[in-house]
SEVO-306082 format. One record per residue: residue in one letter; x, y, z of N, C-alpha, C in turn. Coordinates in steps of 0.001 Angstrom, whole numbers, padded with zeros to 6 digits, always signed. Example, Ala and Ser with C-alpha at 12.3 -4.5 7.8 and 13.67 -1.06 7.14 Angstrom:
<sites>
A+013190-005690+007800+012300-004500+007800+013200-003300+007800/S+012850-002250+007080+013670-001060+007140+012900+000030+007870/
</sites>
This chain:
<sites>
X+000785-001021-000136+000123+000139-000187+000986+001254+000044/X+000470+002061-000835+001273+003118-000775+000601+004262+000102/X+001420+005082+000628+000877+006172+001708+001902+007531+001351/X+001688+008637+001789+002469+009795+001871+001964+011148+002046/X+002628+012258+001948+001892+013443+001963+002261+014392+001050/X+001071+015075+000600+001305+015941-000403+000632+017380+000350/X+001438+018336+000223+001551+019593+000876+001213+019252+002528/X+001699+018389+003033+001402+018007+004514+000294+017138+004842/X-000724+017001+003821-001659+016270+004109-001576+014623+003537/X-001785+013796+004657-001782+012506+004741-002303+011935+003487/X-001955+011022+002650-002776+010462+001541-002466+008941+001614/X-003555+008348+001175-003419+006702+000896-003762+006265-000416/X-002746+005454-001045-003127+004915-002158-002666+006024-003496/X-001438+006742-003215-001075+007827-004188-001206+007625-005546/X-001929+008259-006194-001716+008385-007528-000449+008976-008181/X-000138+008733-009501+001295+008837-009942+001421+010474-009684/X+000642+011242-009896+001153+012844-009745+000937+013100-008439/X+000309+012533-007509+000592+012693-006193+001862+012324-005667/X+002183+011239-005923+003610+010192-005439+004729+011148-006144/X+004501+011649-007188+005772+012604-008036+005922+013717-006879/X+004898+014206-006696+005182+015706-005843+005105+015437-004262/X+005033+014030-003834+004704+013607-002275+005946+014377-001644/X+005968+014943-000441+007061+015149+000429+007605+013890+001082/X+006628+013232+001665+007110+011965+002122+006205+010622+001219/X+006915+009769+000973+006563+008564+000099+006729+007337+000649/X+005885+006508+000910+006155+005284+001506+005274+004196+001312/X+005974+002764+001695+005103+001724+000982+005242+000786+002039/X+003812+000143+002369+003862-000655+003589+003242-002125+003006/X+003851-003094+003182+003509-004442+002851+002974-005340+004055/X+001785-005842+004217+001652-006697+005309+001032-007893+004878/X+001007-009018+005820+000096-010076+005801-000671-009915+006910/X-002063-010929+006727-003112-010730+007808-002653-011752+008595/X-002628-011650+009979-003474-010299+010510-001884-009724+011113/X-001932-008366+010693-001140-007126+011060+000388-007550+011187/X+001090-008535+010240+002323-008779+010372+002765-008063+009194/X+004008-007127+009409+004555-006408+008503+005501-007190+007703/X+005634-006959+006478+006500-007612+005548+007743-006341+005028/X+007335-005293+004919+008124-004500+004696+007283-002925+004847/X+008254-002054+005344+007994-000819+005683+009227+000037+005082/X+009000+000824+004040+009870+001550+003096+009376+002765+003183/X+010007+004142+003806+009649+005520+003467+010677+006399+003287/X+010475+007575+002508+011716+008434+002024+011035+009726+002276/X+011844+010739+002723+011380+012142+002772+012227+012795+001687/X+011241+012776+000644+011391+013179-000856+011974+014532-000909/X+011372+015227+000078+011858+016770-000131+012157+017445+001162/X+012862+016405+002180+013227+016848+003394+013154+015698+004501/X+013120+016092+005632+012836+015135+006606+011458+015100+007121/X+011164+014203+007856+009731+014068+008443+009791+013485+010112/X+008813+013866+010659+008896+013443+012134+008077+012057+012392/X+008447+011736+013395+008104+010259+013959+006515+010251+014091/X+005830+011448+014399+004345+011609+014638+003780+011442+013141/X+004482+011872+011888+004232+011796+010657+004469+010389+010230/X+005216+009742+010224+005476+008102+009963+004233+007472+010847/X+004105+007620+012004+002909+006908+012739+001672+007074+011988/X+001511+008412+011703+000158+008753+010879-000109+008062+009497/X+001021+007890+009023+001128+007201+007604+001043+005662+007779/X+001700+005173+008825+001564+003593+009227-000227+003291+009425/X-000492+004109+010393-001801+003882+010638-002643+004040+009324/X-002574+004893+008472-003308+005148+007412-003235+003818+006480/X-001957+003316+006357-001680+002106+005426-002261+000944+005935/X-002207+000878+007425-002548-000577+008208-004253-000478+007835/X-004998+000609+008126-006406+000584+007666-006724+000462+006307/X-005960+001058+005158-006002+000487+003743-005990-000951+003375/X-005016-001234+004120-004870-002673+003910-005903-003754+004636/X-006125-003456+005675-007298-004097+006386-008611-004098+005377/X-008979-002803+004673-010143-002811+004056-009848-003746+002747/X-008618-003897+002356-008517-004554+001255-008588-006172+001532/X-008098-006520+002711-008185-007861+003409-009680-008438+003310/X-010540-007257+004207-012089-007384+004268-012651-007696+002867/X-012144-006795+001700-013115-007053+000365-012490-008175-000072/X-011270-008546+000086-010918-009922-000597-011697-011427+000252/X-011804-011253+001252-012292-012264+002279-013988-012320+001688/X-014715-011020+001583-016166-011223+000981-015996-011686-000393/X-015152-011419-001465-014944-011797-002488-014998-013105-002562/X-014094-013742-001985-013908-015250-001776-015071-015868-000725/X-015838-015185-000415-016808-015850+000556-016421-016594+001980/X-015323-015932+002352-014815-016292+003563-015636-015412+004899/
</sites>
């Protein structure tokens, strides 16, 4: 799941034009339930605070859980 900040606003699943201009760009890969495979983030235009990272991780985890739920429903689980 991609997350990042654009003009200081946290965004989930960035489109290319958002990703291109993001101040922070991160990718989060998880397995269900709540096991991280990869957390990779870059301050594209400078540094970022721990609080920003926490916000982006929470946003990514929420998005990933939503995808897992949709997959379960599609599979009839």
